[in-house]
Short mmCIF file of the C-alpha atoms (twelve columns), coordinates in Angstrom:
data_MODEL
# 
_entry.id   MODEL 
# 
loop_
_atom_site.group_PDB 
_atom_site.id 
_atom_site.type_symbol 
_atom_site.label_atom_id 
_atom_site.label_alt_id 
_atom_site.label_comp_id 
_atom_site.label_asym_id 
_atom_site.label_seq_id 
_atom_site.Cartn_x 
_atom_site.Cartn_y 
_atom_site.Cartn_z 
_atom_site.pdbx_PDB_model_num 
ATOM 1   C CA . UNK A 1   95.399  100.962 93.470  1 
ATOM 2   C CA . UNK A 2   97.119  104.402 93.092  1 
ATOM 3   C CA . UNK A 3   100.150 105.854 94.382  1 
ATOM 4   C CA . UNK A 4   98.198  108.952 95.643  1 
ATOM 5   C CA . UNK A 5   97.182  108.338 99.182  1 
ATOM 6   C CA . UNK A 6   94.253  110.725 98.931  1 
ATOM 7   C CA . UNK A 7   92.690  108.304 96.081  1 
ATOM 8   C CA . UNK A 8   93.367  105.383 98.205  1 
ATOM 9   C CA . UNK A 9   91.662  106.736 101.359 1 
ATOM 10  C CA . UNK A 10  88.684  108.132 99.094  1 
ATOM 11  C CA . UNK A 11  88.405  104.778 97.682  1 
ATOM 12  C CA . UNK A 12  88.079  102.938 101.106 1 
ATOM 13  C CA . UNK A 13  85.831  105.433 102.425 1 
ATOM 14  C CA . UNK A 14  83.569  105.298 99.175  1 
ATOM 15  C CA . UNK A 15  83.396  101.464 99.859  1 
ATOM 16  C CA . UNK A 16  82.362  101.879 103.405 1 
ATOM 17  C CA . UNK A 17  79.739  104.430 102.373 1 
ATOM 18  C CA . UNK A 18  78.307  102.122 99.822  1 
ATOM 19  C CA . UNK A 19  78.384  99.305  102.063 1 
ATOM 20  C CA . UNK A 20  76.623  101.229 105.005 1 
ATOM 21  C CA . UNK A 21  74.071  102.566 102.852 1 
ATOM 22  C CA . UNK A 22  73.115  99.340  101.330 1 
ATOM 23  C CA . UNK A 23  72.835  97.678  104.935 1 
ATOM 24  C CA . UNK A 24  70.899  100.895 106.172 1 
ATOM 25  C CA . UNK A 25  68.428  101.219 103.259 1 
ATOM 26  C CA . UNK A 26  68.423  97.505  102.359 1 
ATOM 27  C CA . UNK A 27  67.147  96.499  105.942 1 
ATOM 28  C CA . UNK A 28  64.389  98.898  105.614 1 
ATOM 29  C CA . UNK A 29  63.314  97.520  101.972 1 
ATOM 30  C CA . UNK A 30  63.242  93.815  102.979 1 
ATOM 31  C CA . UNK A 31  61.767  91.704  105.450 1 
ATOM 32  C CA . UNK A 32  63.546  90.120  108.158 1 
ATOM 33  C CA . UNK A 33  64.945  86.539  107.521 1 
ATOM 34  C CA . UNK A 34  65.663  84.011  110.096 1 
ATOM 35  C CA . UNK A 35  68.327  81.421  109.406 1 
ATOM 36  C CA . UNK A 36  71.928  80.603  108.939 1 
ATOM 37  C CA . UNK A 37  72.373  82.904  105.727 1 
ATOM 38  C CA . UNK A 38  72.396  86.142  107.843 1 
ATOM 39  C CA . UNK A 39  75.903  85.196  109.666 1 
ATOM 40  C CA . UNK A 40  77.276  83.678  106.382 1 
ATOM 41  C CA . UNK A 41  76.408  86.973  104.541 1 
ATOM 42  C CA . UNK A 42  77.937  89.084  107.367 1 
ATOM 43  C CA . UNK A 43  80.911  86.825  107.501 1 
ATOM 44  C CA . UNK A 44  81.255  87.100  103.911 1 
ATOM 45  C CA . UNK A 45  80.891  90.749  103.838 1 
ATOM 46  C CA . UNK A 46  83.578  90.960  106.687 1 
ATOM 47  C CA . UNK A 47  85.994  88.929  104.616 1 
ATOM 48  C CA . UNK A 48  85.319  90.862  101.283 1 
ATOM 49  C CA . UNK A 49  85.874  94.173  103.273 1 
ATOM 50  C CA . UNK A 50  89.043  93.026  104.785 1 
ATOM 51  C CA . UNK A 51  90.528  92.164  101.242 1 
ATOM 52  C CA . UNK A 52  89.313  95.242  99.723  1 
ATOM 53  C CA . UNK A 53  90.633  97.666  102.362 1 
ATOM 54  C CA . UNK A 54  93.997  95.622  102.205 1 
ATOM 55  C CA . UNK A 55  94.145  96.369  98.385  1 
ATOM 56  C CA . UNK A 56  93.327  100.075 98.939  1 
ATOM 57  C CA . UNK A 57  95.763  100.518 101.452 1 
ATOM 58  C CA . UNK A 58  98.649  97.762  100.853 1 
ATOM 59  C CA . UNK A 59  98.791  96.870  97.220  1 
ATOM 60  C CA . UNK A 60  100.979 100.002 95.984  1 
ATOM 61  C CA . UNK A 61  102.991 99.972  99.069  1 
ATOM 62  C CA . UNK A 62  103.832 96.184  98.840  1 
ATOM 63  C CA . UNK A 63  104.630 96.737  95.115  1 
ATOM 64  C CA . UNK A 64  107.012 99.702  96.142  1 
ATOM 65  C CA . UNK A 65  108.660 97.765  98.799  1 
ATOM 66  C CA . UNK A 66  109.289 94.836  96.611  1 
ATOM 67  C CA . UNK A 67  110.938 97.045  94.185  1 
ATOM 68  C CA . UNK A 68  113.393 98.137  96.702  1 
ATOM 69  C CA . UNK A 69  111.698 101.457 97.354  1 
ATOM 70  C CA . UNK A 70  111.141 100.985 101.227 1 
ATOM 71  C CA . UNK A 71  111.086 104.755 101.869 1 
ATOM 72  C CA . UNK A 72  108.356 105.544 99.342  1 
ATOM 73  C CA . UNK A 73  106.496 102.444 100.344 1 
ATOM 74  C CA . UNK A 74  106.425 103.314 103.894 1 
ATOM 75  C CA . UNK A 75  105.582 107.006 103.109 1 
ATOM 76  C CA . UNK A 76  102.640 106.003 100.841 1 
ATOM 77  C CA . UNK A 77  101.148 103.596 103.511 1 
ATOM 78  C CA . UNK A 78  101.259 105.835 106.432 1 
ATOM 79  C CA . UNK A 79  100.007 108.777 104.472 1 
ATOM 80  C CA . UNK A 80  96.959  106.775 103.210 1 
ATOM 81  C CA . UNK A 81  96.383  105.639 106.789 1 
ATOM 82  C CA . UNK A 82  96.763  109.189 108.199 1 
ATOM 83  C CA . UNK A 83  94.256  110.550 105.447 1 
ATOM 84  C CA . UNK A 84  91.824  107.834 106.108 1 
ATOM 85  C CA . UNK A 85  92.005  108.543 110.078 1 
ATOM 86  C CA . UNK A 86  91.430  112.336 109.332 1 
ATOM 87  C CA . UNK A 87  88.299  111.515 107.004 1 
ATOM 88  C CA . UNK A 88  87.102  109.009 109.820 1 
ATOM 89  C CA . UNK A 89  87.880  111.862 112.633 1 
ATOM 90  C CA . UNK A 90  85.906  114.522 110.517 1 
ATOM 91  C CA . UNK A 91  82.809  111.893 110.291 1 
ATOM 92  C CA . UNK A 92  83.045  111.276 114.009 1 
ATOM 93  C CA . UNK A 93  82.951  115.090 114.516 1 
ATOM 94  C CA . UNK A 94  80.064  115.624 112.426 1 
ATOM 95  C CA . UNK A 95  78.248  112.956 114.250 1 
ATOM 96  C CA . UNK A 96  79.266  114.393 117.656 1 
ATOM 97  C CA . UNK A 97  78.159  117.701 116.380 1 
ATOM 98  C CA . UNK A 98  74.782  116.721 115.135 1 
ATOM 99  C CA . UNK A 99  74.046  114.712 118.488 1 
ATOM 100 C CA . UNK A 100 74.826  117.700 120.865 1 
ATOM 101 C CA . UNK A 101 71.558  119.267 121.538 1 
ATOM 102 C CA . UNK A 102 71.548  122.756 123.034 1 
# 
């Protein structure tokens, strides 16, 4: 990925946004399907998401760590996680603000 924690966090949020949008709008566009394909699809999506999120947040820090740049690796990982947490917190605050009725 990138050595820029903002790019890594935004890439993760973009992936989540695309998946959530497809699930939200896709469920409105197709008819319900019964069978084993639904759990298989969701487990496959879970595994794919875990792999991509690991790539977005861990690839460069591991590369730096293996290159004996442990401080930079730790800083990049923790900064990426912190920025992602701030983006997530902002989304939660927006959701809470929109759900409060006065």
